[in-house]
C-alpha positions in Angstrom: 29.5 119.3 69.7 26.1 117.9 69.9 24.1 117.8 73.1 21.0 115.4 73.3 19.0 116.3 76.2 17.1 112.9 76.9 16.0 112.6 73.3 18.0 109.5 72.5 17.3 107.6 75.8 13.6 108.6 76.1 12.5 105.0 75.0 14.3 103.7 78.1 13.0 106.2 80.5 9.8 108.3 80.0 8.4 106.1 77.2 8.8 102.9 79.3 7.6 104.3 82.5 4.6 106.1 81.0 3.6 103.1 78.8 4.4 105.0 75.5 6.0 101.9 74.1 5.9 98.1 74.5 8.2 95.9 76.5 9.3 94.4 73.2 10.2 98.0 71.8 12.1 98.8 75.0 14.1 95.6 74.9 14.9 96.1 71.3 16.1 99.7 72.0 18.2 98.6 74.9 19.9 95.8 72.8 20.5 98.2 69.9 22.1 101.1 71.8 25.4 99.8 72.5 25.8 98.7 68.7 24.8 102.2 67.5 27.1 103.9 70.0 30.0 101.4 69.0 29.7 102.6 65.4 29.6 106.2 66.4 32.7 105.9 68.6 34.5 103.9 66.0 33.9 106.7 63.5 36.0 109.0 65.8 33.4 110.7 67.8 34.1 111.3 71.4 30.7 110.1 73.1 30.2 111.5 76.6 26.9 110.4 78.3 25.8 112.3 81.6 23.1 111.4 83.9 22.2 114.3 86.2 21.2 112.6 89.4 18.9 114.5 91.9 17.5 113.3 95.3 13.9 112.7 95.9 14.0 115.7 98.3 15.6 118.0 95.8 13.1 117.1 92.9 10.4 117.8 95.4 11.9 121.2 96.3 12.3 122.0 92.6 8.8 121.1 91.6 7.2 122.9 94.7 9.2 126.0 93.8 7.5 126.1 90.5 3.8 126.0 91.8 3.9 129.6 93.1 6.5 131.2 90.9 5.0 133.0 87.8 8.4 132.9 86.1 8.6 129.0 86.6 5.1 127.7 86.5 5.2 126.9 82.7 8.0 124.4 83.5 5.4 122.3 85.4 3.4 120.3 83.0 0.8 117.6 83.7 3.4 115.0 82.7 5.7 116.4 85.4 2.9 115.6 88.0 2.3 112.1 86.7 6.1 111.3 86.6 6.6 112.6 90.2 4.5 109.8 91.6 6.5 107.2 89.8 10.0 107.9 91.3 10.9 104.1 91.9 9.6 103.1 88.3 12.0 105.7 86.9 14.8 104.5 89.3 14.3 100.9 87.9 14.3 102.1 84.4 17.5 104.1 85.0 19.2 101.0 86.4 18.2 98.8 83.6 19.3 101.3 81.1 22.6 101.7 82.7 23.0 97.8 82.9 22.3 97.6 79.2 24.0 100.7 77.9 27.0 101.6 80.2 29.8 100.3 78.1 33.6 100.6 78.3 33.6 102.5 74.9 30.5 104.8 75.9 30.2 104.7 79.7 27.6 106.6 81.6 28.9 109.5 84.0 26.8 110.3 86.9 26.7 113.9 88.2 25.2 114.7 91.7 22.9 117.6 90.7 21.1 118.8 93.7 23.3 121.9 93.4 22.8 122.9 89.9 25.8 125.4 89.7 28.3 122.7 91.1 26.9 120.1 88.8 27.4 122.2 85.9 30.9 123.2 86.8 31.8 119.5 87.5 30.2 118.3 84.2 32.0 121.0 82.2 35.5 120.3 83.9 35.0 116.5 83.3 34.0 116.9 79.7 37.0 119.2 79.0 39.3 116.6 80.6 38.0 114.0 78.0 38.9 116.0 75.0 42.6 115.8 73.9 44.0 119.2 73.0 47.2 121.0 72.7 47.8 124.3 74.6 47.7 127.2 72.2 50.8 129.3 72.2 50.3 132.5 73.9 52.5 135.6 74.5 53.0 136.5 78.1 50.6 139.3 79.2 51.5 142.2 81.3 48.9 144.7 82.4 49.9 148.2 81.6 50.3 150.8 84.2 47.1 152.8 85.1 46.9 156.5 84.7 47.5 158.8 87.6 44.5 160.3 89.4 45.3 163.8 88.3 43.0 165.1 90.9 40.1 162.6 90.4 37.9 161.9 93.4 35.0 159.5 93.9 31.8 161.3 93.8 29.6 161.4 96.8 26.8 160.1 94.5 23.8 157.9 95.7 24.4 155.1 93.1 21.2 152.9 92.7 22.9 149.4 93.0 20.7 146.4 92.2 20.1 143.8 94.9 22.7 141.2 94.8 21.0 137.9 95.0 23.8 135.5 94.1 
């Protein structure tokens, strides 16, 4: 399994919107992608493309949460700030990328991602459903009986439990 995190499609998104490539380079890329992906699929690779969609409001919430959080501030780059103001340019870029590269043999799957946990679970579930497999034979498992207490009692001890945040 190989996961490309934006790397293959950067030309159609960030490079386009931020002016890191020419219109000619962009159009050549968009024209070439389906051909390259066809060769990959024809070689026997299961090619799954996921777009993690967040709303404008959720993007704002996530970026604002990084500003005052010392654990997350490193994630907020000058490029993020420039990109933030270009929501609709990125939306247009996504739309054109989908139009050019969403093919029957290598479709895009969009995951609503405002809730990260649900998005991850939905993507994992979808991904696993796309991969053919045979169930492995397994013996039926039966839990053994637990031992008897033999006089054991829970202690009256002040355990220092950690705060449950999740």
